C-alpha positions in Angstrom: -0.9 -33.1 5.7 2.2 -33.8 3.5 4.0 -31.3 1.4 2.4 -32.3 -1.9 -1.1 -32.0 -0.4 -0.4 -28.7 1.2 1.0 -27.3 -2.0 -1.9 -28.6 -4.1 -4.4 -27.1 -1.7 -2.7 -23.7 -1.7 -2.4 -23.7 -5.5 -6.1 -24.5 -5.9 -7.0 -21.7 -3.6 -4.7 -19.2 -5.3 -6.0 -20.2 -8.8 -9.6 -19.7 -7.5 -8.7 -16.2 -6.3 -6.9 -15.3 -9.5 -9.8 -16.5 -11.6 -12.3 -14.5 -9.5 -10.2 -11.4 -9.9 -9.8 -11.8 -13.6 -13.6 -12.1 -14.0 -13.8 -8.6 -12.4 -11.5 -7.3 -15.1 -8.2 -7.4 -13.2 -5.4 -8.2 -15.7 -3.3 -11.2 -14.8 -0.2 -9.1 -15.1 -1.6 -6.9 -12.2 -1.5 -9.9 -9.8 2.1 -10.5 -8.6 3.6 -12.8 -6.0 5.1 -11.1 -3.0 5.8 -14.1 -0.7 5.7 -17.9 -0.7 6.5 -20.1 2.2 6.4 -23.8 3.0 6.7 -24.8 6.6 6.4 -27.9 8.7 4.9 -28.3 12.2 5.8 -31.6 13.8 3.3 -33.3 16.1 4.8 -33.3 19.6 5.6 -36.6 21.3 3.1 -35.7 24.0 0.1 -33.6 23.2 -1.4 -31.5 26.0 -5.1 -32.1 26.7 -5.5 -28.3 26.8 -3.9 -27.8 23.4 -7.2 -27.6 21.5 -7.4 -28.4 17.9 -4.0 -28.2 16.3 -2.9 -28.7 12.8 0.4 -30.6 12.2 2.3 -31.2 9.0 3.1 -29.0 6.1 1.6 -25.6 5.6 1.9 -23.4 2.5 1.3 -19.7 2.5 1.7 -17.0 -0.1 0.8 -13.4 -0.4 0.4 -11.4 -3.6 -0.3 -7.9 -4.7 -3.2 -6.9 -6.8 -3.2 -3.6 -8.8 -6.8 -2.3 -9.3 -6.7 0.3 -12.0 -10.3 1.5 -11.6 -10.5 2.8 -8.0 -14.2 2.2 -7.7 -13.6 -1.5 -8.1 -11.3 -1.8 -5.0 -14.1 -2.9 -2.7 -15.5 -5.5 -5.1 -12.0 -6.9 -5.7 -11.5 -7.2 -1.9 -14.9 -9.0 -1.6 -14.2 -11.3 -4.5 -10.8 -12.3 -3.2 -12.2 -13.2 0.2 -15.2 -15.0 -1.3 -13.0 -17.2 -3.5 -10.5 -18.3 -0.8 -8.2 -15.5 0.3 -7.8 -15.6 4.1 -6.7 -12.1 4.7 -6.4 -8.7 3.0 -3.5 -6.6 4.2 -2.2 -3.2 3.3 -4.8 -1.7 1.0 -3.5 1.6 -0.2 -4.1 4.0 -3.0 -1.7 5.8 -5.2 -1.4 7.4 -8.6 -0.4 5.4 -11.7 1.8 8.2 -12.8 2.7 10.7 -10.1 5.3 12.6 -12.1 3.2 15.6 -13.1 1.7 16.0 -9.6 5.2 15.5 -8.1 6.6 18.3 -10.3 3.8 20.6 -9.2 4.5 19.8 -5.5 8.2 20.4 -6.1 7.6 23.8 -7.6 5.2 24.8 -4.8 7.7 23.6 -2.2 10.5 25.7 -3.7 8.2 28.7 -4.0 7.3 28.3 -0.3 10.9 28.0 0.7 11.7 31.2 -1.2 8.8 33.1 0.4 9.9 32.0 3.8 13.5 32.9 3.1 12.5 36.3 1.8 10.4 37.0 4.9 13.3 36.0 7.1 15.8 38.0 5.1 13.6 41.2 5.3 13.3 40.8 9.0 17.0 40.7 9.2 17.6 43.6 6.8 18.8 41.4 4.0 17.7 40.5 0.5 17.9 37.1 -1.3 20.4 37.2 -4.1 20.6 33.6 -5.1 20.4 30.0 -4.3 23.5 28.3 -2.9 22.2 24.7 -2.9 19.0 22.7 -3.3 18.1 19.2 -2.3 15.0 17.2 -3.2 13.8 14.5 -1.0 10.5 12.8 0.0 8.4 10.4 -2.0 4.7 10.0 -2.9 2.7 9.3 0.3 -0.5 7.4 -0.1 -3.4 7.7 2.3 -4.3 4.3 3.9 -8.0 4.0 3.6 -10.2 2.5 6.3 -12.8 0.0 5.4 -16.3 1.0 6.7 -18.0 -1.7 8.7 -21.5 -1.8 10.1 -22.0 -3.7 13.3 -24.5 -6.6 13.3 -25.8 -5.6 9.9 -26.4 -7.7 6.9 -23.3 -8.2 4.8 -22.6 -5.3 2.5 -20.0 -4.8 -0.1 -16.7 -3.5 1.2 -16.5 0.3 0.9 -13.1 1.9 0.9 -12.6 5.7 1.4 -10.7 6.4 -1.7 -11.2 10.1 -2.1 -7.8 11.5 -1.1 -4.3 10.7 -2.3 -1.5 12.9 -1.2 1.8 13.5 -3.0 4.4 15.2 -0.9 7.9 16.4 -1.6 10.5 17.8 0.7 13.1 20.4 -0.4 16.0 21.8 1.4 17.1 25.1 -0.1 20.0 27.3 1.1 19.7 30.8 -0.2 22.4 33.5 -0.5 21.5 36.9 1.0 23.2 40.2 1.3 22.4 43.5 3.0 19.8 45.7 1.3 
């Protein structure tokens, strides 16, 4: 296959996938290109009889991300992408569209936990906490990677993704000041 044919074939497949996803209500702006590659595989001068079926010539591959804003549609979007020409689905994950409020709550809880632990430690040592010397915030939202549920040797069913839990975690490092009681 020459470069023009490979590019045209890939473009047609991509367009079919995008059209299928748009029919499900995915906004075009939520489909973004992550990777695009054109490569060439030359036919060797001597082909081994044990080589099996080999494809030579140009090959075009691309990957793209799809944001699904209605979590219950994730499985049907996966199915539609595969049915319309996508050859693999990689890295399905869930997150929050705006994690700032939840992240603030997690930060407040982490600082409160750090203070409770410091106070228990200080009491055990005959000290009391009198202030905070320094604080550092780290960590980032962590999403739970769902597992697709498959039934062995059963009739094809829509993809079901376990989308019930999303975790947001923060890490704090707090240095407290203490003095004798």
